[in-house]
C-alpha positions, -999 to 999 in steps of 0.1 A, spaced: 169 235 -144 144 215 -124 108 216 -136 82 214 -110 45 209 -119 21 233 -104 -16 238 -107 -16 273 -121 -39 282 -148 -29 306 -175 -55 334 -176 -55 336 -213 -54 300 -223 -68 282 -193 -40 257 -196 -19 244 -166 16 258 -168 50 243 -158 72 266 -137 110 262 -140 128 264 -107 165 274 -107 191 252 -92 210 267 -63 240 275 -85 218 291 -111 201 312 -85 235 323 -70 248 332 -104 217 353 -111 221 370 -77 257 378 -85 247 394 -118 220 415 -102 244 427 -75 270 435 -101 245 456 -122 234 474 -91 269 482 -80 278 495 -115 247 517 -115 236 503 -148 200 499 -139 172 524 -145 150 531 -114 120 510 -128 143 481 -136 161 484 -102 128 477 -84 121 447 -106 157 433 -100 154 438 -62 122 418 -62 139 391 -83 168 391 -59 145 386 -30 128 356 -47 162 341 -55 174 346 -19 143 328 -6 148 300 -30 185 296 -19 175 296 18 149 270 11 173 247 -8 199 251 20 174 243 47 162 212 28 198 200 21 206 205 58 176 184 68 185 156 44 221 155 56 210 153 92 186 125 83 213 105 66 237 111 95 211 99 120 206 67 100 243 60 104 240 59 142 
């Protein structure tokens, strides 16, 4: 898991926290598990809302990673010309 430093202060301790950002594959696997649980009907209503929010965050993360990878590939290909 990639660790990215952010300037977030913990309300209780006042310390700067590290936030772990999932890799693309980790995010996809988490999404797969969320979808599987929803399809089985295993989630309580309160947990369902939480999981949908988490799925939304993971989808945004994946889209961002794909966009960045696309830009990097295009840049490398342009350098070959």
